[in-house]
C-alpha positions in Angstrom: 61.0 19.1 -64.3 59.5 15.9 -62.7 55.8 15.6 -63.0 54.0 15.7 -59.7 50.9 13.4 -59.4 47.7 15.2 -59.4 46.4 14.6 -55.8 43.3 17.0 -56.1 40.1 16.1 -54.3 38.6 14.9 -57.6 41.3 12.3 -58.1 41.3 10.9 -54.6 38.5 8.2 -54.3 38.4 8.4 -50.4 38.0 12.1 -50.4 35.7 12.3 -53.2 33.2 9.8 -51.4 30.1 11.8 -50.4 29.8 12.3 -46.6 26.6 10.9 -45.0 24.0 13.5 -44.2 23.5 14.3 -40.4 20.3 12.9 -39.0 17.4 15.2 -39.3 16.0 16.3 -36.2 12.3 17.0 -35.9 11.2 20.6 -35.8 10.6 21.9 -32.2 6.8 21.9 -31.4 4.8 23.3 -28.6 2.0 20.6 -28.7 2.4 18.7 -25.4 1.0 15.5 -27.0 3.5 15.6 -29.8 6.4 16.2 -27.4 5.1 13.4 -25.2 5.0 10.9 -28.2 8.5 11.9 -29.3 9.9 11.3 -25.9 8.7 7.9 -25.6 9.7 7.1 -29.2 13.1 8.6 -29.2 15.5 5.8 -30.2 18.5 7.7 -28.8 17.0 7.7 -25.3 17.3 4.8 -22.8 14.5 2.4 -22.2 14.5 3.5 -18.5 14.0 7.1 -19.4 11.4 6.3 -22.1 9.4 4.1 -19.7 9.6 6.7 -17.0 8.3 9.4 -19.3 5.6 6.9 -20.7 4.1 6.2 -17.1 5.3 9.2 -15.1 3.8 12.0 -17.1 0.1 10.5 -17.1 0.5 9.8 -13.4 1.4 13.4 -12.6 -1.3 14.6 -14.8 -3.9 12.4 -13.1 -2.5 13.3 -9.6 -2.8 17.1 -10.5 -6.4 16.5 -12.0 -7.3 14.8 -8.7 -6.0 17.5 -6.4 -7.8 20.0 -8.6 -11.1 18.1 -8.6 -10.8 17.6 -4.5 -10.2 21.3 -4.1 -13.1 22.3 -6.5 -15.3 20.0 -4.5 -14.1 21.2 -1.3 -15.0 24.8 -2.2 -18.3 23.8 -3.6 -19.1 21.9 -0.2 -18.1 25.0 1.6 -20.4 27.0 -0.4 -23.2 24.7 0.7 -22.7 24.9 4.5 -25.0 27.8 5.1 -28.0 25.8 3.5 -27.1 22.5 5.4 -28.9 21.6 8.7 -26.5 21.2 11.7 -26.7 19.2 14.9 -28.9 21.9 16.6 -31.3 21.6 14.0 -31.5 17.8 14.5 -32.1 18.4 18.2 -35.0 20.8 17.4 -36.5 18.4 15.0 -36.4 15.4 17.3 -37.4 17.1 20.5 -40.3 19.1 19.0 -43.6 18.7 21.1 -47.2 18.8 19.5 -49.4 21.7 20.1 -52.2 20.7 22.8 -55.4 22.4 22.8 -57.2 22.7 26.2 -60.6 23.9 27.2 -61.4 26.3 30.0 -61.1 23.6 32.6 -57.6 22.5 31.5 -58.8 19.3 29.9 -57.2 18.3 26.5 -59.5 18.7 23.7 -57.0 17.8 20.8 -53.5 18.1 19.6 -51.8 19.2 16.4 -48.5 17.7 15.2 -46.9 17.5 11.8 -46.1 13.8 12.1 -48.1 11.0 13.5 -45.3 9.5 15.9 -44.7 8.5 19.5 -41.2 8.5 20.8 -39.9 5.2 22.1 -36.4 4.9 23.9 -33.8 2.7 22.2 -33.9 0.4 25.2 -37.5 -0.4 24.5 -37.0 -1.2 20.9 -36.3 -4.8 20.1 -32.5 -5.5 19.5 -33.4 -7.8 16.5 -35.0 -4.7 14.8 -31.7 -2.7 15.4 -29.7 -5.7 14.3 -31.8 -6.0 11.1 -31.5 -2.5 10.4 -27.6 -2.4 10.7 -27.3 -5.7 8.7 -29.3 -4.4 5.9 -28.9 -0.6 5.6 -25.6 0.2 7.2 -23.1 -2.8 8.1 -20.3 -0.2 8.9 -22.6 2.0 11.2 -20.3 1.7 14.2 -17.1 2.2 12.1 -17.8 5.2 10.0 -18.2 8.9 10.9 -21.4 9.5 9.1 -20.3 8.9 5.5 -19.2 5.3 4.4 -16.6 6.2 1.7 -16.2 2.8 0.5 -20.0 2.2 0.1 -20.3 5.6 -1.6 -17.6 4.8 -4.1 -19.1 1.5 -4.8 -22.6 3.0 -5.3 -21.1 5.5 -7.8 -19.6 2.6 -9.8 -22.6 0.6 -9.7 -24.6 3.6 -11.0 -22.1 4.3 -13.8 -22.5 0.5 -14.8 -26.4 1.1 -15.0 -27.2 -0.4 -11.8 -28.5 2.6 -9.5 -27.7 1.8 -5.9 -27.9 3.9 -2.8 -24.8 4.6 -0.8 -26.5 6.5 2.2 -25.6 5.6 5.7 -28.1 5.4 8.4 -27.0 8.9 9.6 -27.4 10.2 6.1 -30.9 8.8 5.9 -31.7 10.4 9.2 -30.6 13.7 7.9 -32.6 13.4 4.8 -35.8 12.3 6.7 -35.6 15.2 9.0 -34.9 17.8 6.6 -36.6 17.0 3.3 -36.9 20.8 2.4 -33.4 21.7 3.1 -31.7 18.5 1.6 -34.3 17.2 -0.7 -34.8 13.7 -2.2 -33.4 14.1 -5.8 -30.4 12.1 -6.9 -28.2 15.2 -7.4 -24.7 16.0 -6.3 -26.0 18.9 -4.3 -28.3 16.8 -2.3 -25.7 14.0 -1.6 -23.3 16.7 -0.5 -25.7 18.3 1.9 -26.5 15.0 3.1 -23.1 14.1 3.7 -22.3 17.4 5.5 -25.4 17.2 7.8 -24.5 13.5 8.7 -21.0 14.6 9.7 -22.5 17.4 12.0 -24.8 14.8 13.5 -22.1 12.2 14.2 -19.8 15.0 15.7 -22.3 16.0 18.4 -24.4 12.7 19.0 -23.6 9.2 20.0 -24.4 6.2 17.9 -27.2 5.3 20.3 -28.8 8.8 19.9 -28.6 8.5 16.2 -30.3 5.1 16.1 -33.0 6.3 18.5 -33.7 9.5 16.4 -33.8 7.3 13.1 -36.0 4.7 14.3 -38.5 7.2 15.8 -38.8 9.5 12.8 -38.4 7.2 9.6 -41.6 7.2 7.6 -43.8 4.2 7.0 -46.6 5.4 5.0 -50.4 6.1 6.2 -48.7 9.2 8.0 -47.1 6.7 10.5 -43.6 7.9 11.5 -41.2 5.7 13.7 -41.4 2.1 14.7 -44.0 2.6 17.5 -46.7 4.0 15.0 -45.6 1.4 12.3 -45.9 -1.5 14.8 -49.5 -0.3 15.7 -50.4 0.3 11.9 -49.2 -2.9 10.4 -49.3 -5.3 13.3 -51.7 -4.0 15.9 -49.0 -4.1 18.5 -46.4 -1.9 20.3 -42.6 -1.5 19.3 -41.2 -3.5 22.4 -43.5 -6.5 21.6 -42.4 -6.8 17.8 -41.2 -10.3 16.7 -38.2 -11.1 14.7 -40.1 -11.5 11.4 -42.2 -8.3 12.0 -39.0 -6.3 12.8 -37.5 -7.5 9.6 -40.5 -6.5 7.7 -40.4 -3.0 9.0 -36.6 -2.8 8.0 -37.6 -4.3 4.7 -40.0 -1.2 4.0 -37.1 1.2 4.4 -36.0 0.2 0.9 -39.2 1.6 -0.5 -42.4 1.9 1.8 -44.7 2.0 -1.1 -42.9 -0.8 -3.2 -42.6 -3.2 -0.2 -46.0 -2.3 1.5 -47.2 -5.6 3.1 -50.8 -4.4 2.6 -50.7 -3.5 -1.1 -47.8 -5.7 -2.3 -47.6 -8.7 0.0 -45.5 -10.9 -2.5 -42.8 -8.2 -2.9 -42.9 -7.4 0.8 -42.4 -11.0 1.7 -39.4 -11.4 -0.7 -37.7 -8.3 0.7 -38.5 -9.3 4.4 -37.0 -12.8 3.7 -33.8 -11.1 2.3 -33.5 -9.1 5.4 -33.7 -12.3 7.5 -31.2 -14.2 5.3 -28.7 -11.1 5.8 -29.3 -11.4 9.5 -28.6 -15.0 9.4 -25.3 -14.5 7.3 -24.0 -11.9 9.7 -24.8 -14.1 12.8 -27.3 -12.0 14.5 -29.8 -14.8 14.4 -29.3 -18.6 14.0 -29.2 -19.9 10.5 -31.4 -22.8 11.5 -34.1 -20.3 12.6 -34.0 -18.3 9.6 -36.1 -20.5 7.5 -38.6 -20.6 10.3 -38.9 -16.9 10.5 -39.2 -16.6 6.7 -42.0 -19.1 6.7 -44.1 -16.8 9.1 -46.9 -15.0 7.4 -46.8 -11.2 7.1 
């Protein structure tokens, strides 16, 4: 009987060669960070998919966080509405009259009022004073609806960088000046939110001219003087319609800080701030650049 060659597995070198082990798959995980890392480092996936995952997921997370933050802030602002002054409160605050005491013959003895002010129509206030106010405090006054979003974001960014900067518009300052108890002066989110809500209400029911007139007649200038008429009498011995360009710039300069830039107590700081206001007016074309130096050279 012929011998049959032994073709068992052990004698066939091809069949006896060990097979490569299948690639090990990582164990499934519920950790989102690990899953994200595996998705962008998966060598079997295409580059397009890996790049899409790498940038798409953070974008979606950021979008969701932004929507959530906006919704939370909207709810927070809505909760503050009952505590925020409205346009009717503004009308009451600006149109209030002093209490007058008369004798038995009807002659006035005296009067009582919370603020030492005298209302001046906007048409009687120098145009240079209004121009100085807008050039320094609120360049986008005629464009925004009470809140300058771009300026507010810039102020927040500078504050984060350690350079505290105000981002309030003229309308927001008006709301804060008229309602110090309701809004307050602390640099908190609650105050800024109430200030913005009140500014929006004011802008909805009043014209820009009415807002300017109310602001310029109620802004404080120390020594219990409120409004440009009382400030003109207190610091320059004149009336609001007769203010010069440099005097108007000086009053606007005080808005940054009435105590810090008081021309009586701190003349050097006041002069520097006034000259800055004049320079801004020149740069924005409301006064001639050639006249700017002449106005800056005038004494306080």
